[in-house]
N, C-alpha and C positions, 0 to 999 in steps of 0.2 A: 302624798302631795303630788302636784303636777308641775312639770317644767316644760318650757317651750325651747326647742332646739331649732335654730335657723342656720342654714348654710348658704352662703352667698351664691345666688344664681339658682337655687333650688327652692321648691315650695316649703313653707313652714309646716312642720309636723308637731302634733301634740302628743306627748308621751305621758301615760299615767304610771307613776312609780308606786309599787305596792310596799307593804310593811317589811318584806324580805329583801327589798332593794332590787327586785327583778322587774324589768319593764314588760308591759304587755304590748300587743300589736299596735302600731301607730294608728291614731284616729285622725283622718285628714279633715281639716276644717276648710271653709270656703276661702280660697286663696286667689289673690289677684293674678297670679301667673298660671292658673289652671287652664288646661286646654279646653275645658268645658265652661262655657259662659253661663253666668247666672241668668235666671228668667228675666230679670230686669234689663240686663245687658242685651239679651236677645231681642226683646221688645224694642229697645232703643235702636238697635241696628236695623230692624225691620222698618222702623219709622224713617230712619235716615235713607234707606234704600228707596222707600216709597217716595220720599221727597225728591230724590235724585231723578227717579223716573218721571215724576210729575214735572220737574223743571225742564227735562229734555222734551217732553211732549208739548209743553207750553212755550217752548223757546222760539218757535217760528212766528214772527209778527203776522197777525191776521189769519192764522191757521188754528182751528180748534184741535183739542187733543184727539178726538175721534177721527178728524180729518187727517191728522198726522199719521195715525195708525193705518187708516185706509189707503193713504198714498204709498206707504211702504209696501203693503200687500199688493197694491195695484202695480207697483214697480216690478215686483216679482212676476206677475202674470203677463204684463205687457212685454217684458224682456224675453219671456219664454216664447211668446208669439213671434217676436222679431227674429229670434234665433231659429225658429222652425220655418218661417215663411220669408225671411229676409227683411221685412218691413211690417208696418201696421201698428206695432206697439207704441212707438213714439207719438204718433198721431192720436191714438186712443188715450195715452197718458196726458197729453197736453189738453185734451178736451175735458177731462175730469178735473185737472188742475185749475182750469178756467172757472170752474163752478165753486171751488173751495178756497182759492187763494186770491190775494190782492192782485189786480190786473198788472200792476207795474213789476211784479216779481215773477210772474208765470214764465215768461220766455227765458230770463237768465237762469232761474233755478232748473228749469227743464233742460237747458243746455248742459249744465253740470252733470245732471243725472244721466243724460244721454251719452255724454263723453265716456262716463264709466261703463255703461252697458255696452256701447258699441266697441270701445277699446278692448274690453275683456273678450268680446266675441271675436274681434280681429286677431287678438293674441292667440286664442284657442285654435283658430283656423288659419294661421298666418301662411302656412304652406299653400293654401288655395287662393291667396290674394293675387289678383292681376295688377301688377305695379306699373304696367306699360303706360296707362293713362293718368297716373297719379300726379306727375309734375305739372301738366297743363291744368288739371283740375285745381290743384293747390294754388297756382297763380291766379286763376279766375276767382277762386274763393276769397282771396285777400282783397281783390279789387271790388267784388260785390259787397263784401262786408263793410268796406270803407265808405262806399257810396250809400249803402243802406243806413249806416250809422249817422250820416249827415241829415237824412230826411225821414228818420224813423217816426217822427211825430206829425209828418205832413201828409203822407199817403194813406188813404183809407184801406183798412185791412181787407174789406170785402172785394176790392179790385183784384188783389193778388189771389185771393181764394178762388174767385171765379176763373181767372186765367189758368191757374194750376189745375183746377177741376176739369175744365174743357180739354186742356192739353193731355192729361192723363187718360181720359176716356178715349180720345182719338188715338193715342199711342197704343192702347191695349186692343181696341176693337175696330179701329179704322184700317184702311189699306196701309200696308207696310210702307213707311216713308224712307226714301233714300237718305234723308237727313239723319235717320237713326243710325246709319252706318258709322262706326267709331272713327274719329279723326282727332288730332290734337286740338284743332281749332274748336271743334264742337264740344269737346270736354272742357276746354277753357271757358267757353260760352255758358255751358250748363252750370259750371262751377260758380261763375259770376252771378247768374240769374238765381240759382238756388240759395247762395249765401245772402244775396240781397233780399230775397223773399223770406228767408228764415228769420230775419230781424223783426218781421211783422207776424208771420204765421206760425213760427215755432218749428213745426215738423214739415220739412220739405222733401222727405225721403221719396214720396211718390213722383216728384219731378225728376229726380236723378235715376230712379229705378229702371225706367224703360231703356235708357242709354246703357246702363250696366248690363241689363238682361241681353241686349243686342250684341254686346262685346264678350260675353262669357259663354262657356260651353256646357256647364253642368250646375246643379243646384248649390253645391258647396262653394264653387268659385263665385257664383252670384251673391250668396249671403256674405262670404268673407270680404269680397271686394266692396260691397255696399257698406259693410261695417267700417272698413278702413276709410272710405270716403266720408262717411258721416262723422266719424271720430274727428277728423281734421276740420270739417265744417263747423261742428259744434264748438271745437276748441277755439277757432278764430272768433266765433260769436261771443264766447266768454271774454276774450280779450277786448272785444269791441264794447261790450257792456261795462267792463271794468274802466275803460277810458271815459265812458259816458258818465261814470260816477255811481254805478249801482253798488250798494253795500251788500256783499255776499255773506259777511260774517254772521249776522243774526240767523241766517238760514243754514248754517254749517251742520248742526246736528241732523236736520231733516235731509239735507243733501247727502251726508255720509251714510245714513241708514238706508235711504232710498237706493243709493249706489250699491251697497252691500246686498240688499234684497234683489236688486237687478242682476248682480253677478250670479247669484244662486239661480235666478230664473233663466239666465242665459245658458248656464251649465245644463239645466234641465231641458231647455228647448233644443240643445244640440243633439240630445239623444233622439228626440222626435225627428229632427232633420235626417239623421243617419238611417232611421228606420223607414222613412217615407220614400216611396217610389218617385222616379224623376217626373213622370207624367202627372202624378198627383200633386207634386210640388208646383209645377208650372200652372196647373189649373187653380190651385189655391193661391198662388202668387197673383194671378190675374184677377181672381175674385176679391182678394184683399185690396188691390189697387182700385178696383171698380167701386167698392164700398166707400173707400176713403175719398175718392173723387166726388161721388154723389153727396157725401157729407159736406164737403167743402162748398159745393154748389148750393146746397140747402142753407148752410150758414150764411153764405153771401146773399142769397135771396131774402133771408130773414133780416139781415142788416139793412138791405135796401128798403124793405117794407117798413122797418121800424121808424 
């Protein structure tokens, strides 16, 4: 005959008792506490996992699942570009976001992602940050964001795009301006202008970059200082949009994953920066600024012609 022997906390074993009263080796039946799941349980877990992934990819309002994945991958690439050249990634990212996301969510979501990317880059390179001009820039940023938040829906975006584009081209290729020499007043002014403009245009790194370039001595200091300034600017912008009533929560999964991908991209781009020669960096820095400025002017022209 056969008897079931169960010990609390341990799997049930089935023993077959022979005619001589000697038990044979235990035959293990399918048990609920087994470390090996049944085929049905494995299928169920796969279905649950797929449903969780689907829910995450479909969580952002107005963003398709494929766009969700593409934005995460693009966050990695653009963060690597920004870490290597100091800027460019944020502008490229916001340009793509404008084509796959609702217009009202582009700038706030972009701000959160850029805070993560720039802050991680600033932490990695904190020894190279030039803190001298941070206080006046911070003060100007608060003032500019406060003003921009009041008239965000009144000023045409193309006006700011055209102004920034012309200024950047002149700063890079025009005669060296005395005004580019760093002073507290000038950094407070550029902080106010940049934070005002970023409420409309999203990525205003090119506006700040010429001033930082003029006040730093090497590529690591340029990239680190620019990252610190942009971290603060985007942080203030997040607070401004929060006061304006933007709902960040529905976009939380997208923002978290884009930030994580951006951190990995920043870490990768740092290796490129360390490997790059100083003259190559300066040439690439000016090239990226020029491309971004031309793109802003083209977008402004298209807006006017529309």
